[in-house]
N, C-alpha and C positions, 0 to 999 in steps of 0.2 A: 504493500500500500504506500509506504514511504517513497519508493522508487517511482510509482505512478504519479503521486502528487508532485514530486520533484520534476518529473517530465512535463506535467501540465503547467507548472509555474515557471519553467525555464525561460530566462530572458530572451534567448535567441530562438528557441524552437517551441516554446509553450503556447498554449491557446488562451490562458487566463493570466492576469497580472498578479493575482494573489489568491490565497485560500478563501478570502472573504467573498470572492466571486462565486463560490459554490454555495448555492442556496439549499440544496438537499442532495441526498444520494439514494438512488433507487436500486434495490436488490431483487433479482429474480429468485423466487422461492417456488419449488415444485409442488409440494403437498401442503394443503391447508386443513384437511379434514373438514368437518362442518363448523369448526371454530372460527375460521376467517373466510368470509364469503366475498370480501372486497379487499382492495389494497389497504394496507394498515401501517400507520406510523409505528416505529419500533420503540418499545419501552422495555424495562427489565421484565415486566410481567409477560409481555409478548414473547420475549426470548425464552422464558421458561416454558410457555405453552408450545412454542415451536420445537423445543427440544423433545417434548413429549410426543411430537408428531413424526419424529425421525424414522420410525418403523414403516411409515407409509412410503417414504422415498429415501431409503438408506444410501443410495448413490449420490443424492443431490442435496437434501436438506441439511445434513451436517456441514457440508462445505459452505452453504449459504449462511449458516449461523457463524461459522468461523470468519467469513468475509465481513459480516456486519460488526462483529466484535472488534476486528482489526481496524475497520473504518471509524468506529466510535472512539477507539483509543487514539487514533491519529487526528480525528476531528470531533472532539467531545461536544462542541456547541452546534454542530451541524445536524439537522434532522435526517433520520434514516427511515426508509420505507421498504416494506416487503410488498412486492407485486407478485401475485400468485398465478401459477399456470392454471389453476383450477377455477379461478374467478369467473371466466367467461362461460363456463359450463354449468353454473348454478341456475341457469334458466331452463335446464332440462326438466321435463315433466316427471312426476314421480314414477310413472310406469316405465320410463326409460332408464332412470338411475337405480331403481329398486332391484335388488337380487331376490330371488324367490327362496329366501331363508326365513326362519322364524322371526316374526316382526319384532318381538321383544328383544331379540339379539341385535337387530338393526338399531333399535332405540337405545340400547345400552352401549353399543360399541361403534355406532355410525358406520357400519359396514354397508357400502353402497358403491355405485359407480361415481367417480369424481371426474375423470378425464384430465388430460394434461395438454401441454403445448397451447394453452388457451390464448396467450398473448399473440402467438403466431396465427392461429386460426382467426382470431378477431381482426388482426391487421389485414390479412390477405382478403378476407371476405368484404371488409370495408373498401379496400382498394379495388376489388372487382366491381363493386357497385359504382364507384366513381368512374372507373374506366368505361363501364357500360352506359354511363349517363343516367343511372336510375337510383332511386332510393333503396337502401338496404332492405327496408320493410317490404319492398315489392318482389324480392328475389328469393329463390330457393337455390342454395349453393352447396355443393359438396367440396370441402377443402381437404387436400391430401398433403399433409406435412410429412414428407418422406426423407429420412436421413438415417443416421445410425440408430436413432430412435424414431419410430414412425407412428403417426396416428391420423385417423380420418374422421372428419366431423361433418355432421349435417347442420347447416345454418339456414334456418327458415325465418324470413322476416328480420334478419340481422341478429337473431339469437340462436345460440347453440341448443339443439333439441335432442341430439344424441352424439356420441363419440366412441371411438373404438377402444381406447384405453379404459381401464376400470378403476378398481379400488386403489391400484398402484399402476405405475407405468409398464408393468409386465404384460398386461393384457392387450388383446387386439391382434393386429397383423404381426407376422414374424418380423424381427428386426435384425440388427447387426449381430448381436450376441444374445438377445432375449427371445424366448420361445414364442411369445404371443399366446393366443388362446390355447389352452390345453385342459383336458379332463383332469380334475384334481386327483381322481383315483389312480391315474397313470403316474402321477408324482409320488403318491404313497407306495405304489407297486415298485417303482424305481428305488425309493428309499429303503424298502425292505431288502431288495435284491443286492443293493450296493452298501447296505449297512450305513446309511446316511441319516444325519439328523435333519430336522425341519429347516434349520438355518443353512445347512449344506445343500439341501435340495433347492432352496430359493436362490442360493448363490450360483448353483449349477444352471438353473433356468434363466437367471439374469445375465450370466457372464460366459457361459459355455455352450449356448444353444443358438437359436436363430439361424441365419444363413451361414454363419461361420461353422456352426455345429453340423448342419446338413451337408455343407460342401466339403468341410475339412480343409478348405483353402484359405478363406479370409472373411472378415466382416465387411470388407470394402467391396462395393458393387463393381468398381472398375476392375478389380482383380478377378471377380467372378465372371464378368463378361469376357475377359481375355481367356480365362481357363475354359469356359464353356465353348468359345470359338475354336479352341484347340482340341476339343473332343472330350473334355472332362465331364462325365455324365452327372456326377454329384453337384458340380457347379451349376450345370444347366437345371438340375432338379431344384436347387436352392432358389434360383431365379424364378422358376415356374411356380414354386410354392408361394413365394412372396407376391408375385403378380396375381395369382389366382385368388389369394385372400384379399388383396386390394380390390379386385373386381367384385368380390362378394359384398364387401362393405359399401362400395359405390351403389350396387344394385339394391341392397337393403335400405340404404338411406334415401334413395330415390323413391322407393315404395313407402317409406315412413313419412316422407314429406308430400306424397301424392304428386310427384313430379320433380323435375330439376331444370333450372335455367342455365346453370354454369358449373363447370368442373374446373377446379383450380389445383395446380401443382406448385409446391413450394418446398423450401429447405434443400439441403445438399443434393440429394438424389432427384427430388422433384424438379429442381431448377436446372440441373446439369446433366442428368443421365437420359439422353434421348432414347436409348434402347428400352429402358424401363417404361418411359411414358408411352412409347409406341406399343409395347406389349400389353400394357394395361388397357389402352383404348382400342386394341385390335378386336374385331368382330363384335363391336358394340353399336354398329350402325342401326340396328333395330331399336336401340335405345335413343337414337338421335345423336349419338356421340361418334364423331369422325374427325381425324386430324389431317392437316395438310403436312404430308411427310417432309416436304422440302423445308417448310418453316420450322418443323420440329427439329431438323438437323442443324439449324443455326445455333451458334454458340451463345452462351449467356452474356448479355451485354449490360446486365444490371438494371434493365428496364422491363416493364410488363411486355410480354410477347403473346400475341394472339395466334394460336396454331390451329384454329378451327378449320375443319375441312369445308369444301365448297357445298356439299350436300347436307351438312350437319344442321340439326335443329337446336343443339346445345352448344353454347360457347365453351371453348376449352382454352384456358389461359395459364400462362406460367408467370407467377408473380413473386419476385424476390421478397422474402420476409424481412421484417425489421422489428424484432422483438425489443431491441434497445429503445427504439423510438416510442413504442407503446409504454414501456416501463417509465421512461422519462415523462411522458404526458400524464400518466396516472399518478406519478409521484408529485408533479406540480399541482394536480387537482387536490391533493391532500393538504397543501400549505395554506 
């Protein structure tokens, strides 16, 4: 943190003249539980509650807390804010976020679908509406945040109504090293066979599965594409499993919203992997989804790209995400 602040205030290369120019610091936080439904200014009490929520996002929340504590130590008089990945998804109806478990257990432990990548899904859905010259309230959009962690969201009228990730970021489509959706009984079966604890099984599902586990090659989709082209059957299978699950969610959310106006790709894979985009949109003409293959092959230029095919009924856009901008905006709103 000290190095960052030094760089920001450097007389020759810095972007601010002094620390007093910093009005607040926004921090991305992945999991909020049902405790925090909106961006929140950091207090000692908030930090205690956040530490209690680390089990929901063991890969992300502890790091966010460390970052806040370091910034508070370096800037004790500067407001800090948590902006949650989950906030955008609190508009989901109860039938979408509820798991079919004993209702009393939901009430006691808040076990439900939360969803993640909310700042990204919010940003690109709003940008899509601007690009199309329409109000967000008029549109039904499926946003595909595809990266090392991937999630797909149904955005109806500017609000998230369903999303692929669940109680934790482990659920949904297969990811770089995360399994995505899996029958929990299969996890128990594996634990017994391999003499693994619950924590070990979760670590396995989070860090040793996904396309890396299926392929045995890499969690990087660029490596998978190369390996598949060279005849590696497991690499091809990993790509096929990922694409198939993305297609399923797009179809499901189109049904859930009773239609779709726009399909958006964003994040590392969504913005840069032309092969994956083409595979996902392939054979979806009956849906009204078709891409212009030449436009799809154009490299990322940092701007919105319209790759909609000539006969398509549904707009297909590539929109660079900007989670930092959303975090900054929502932090300012708290001041």
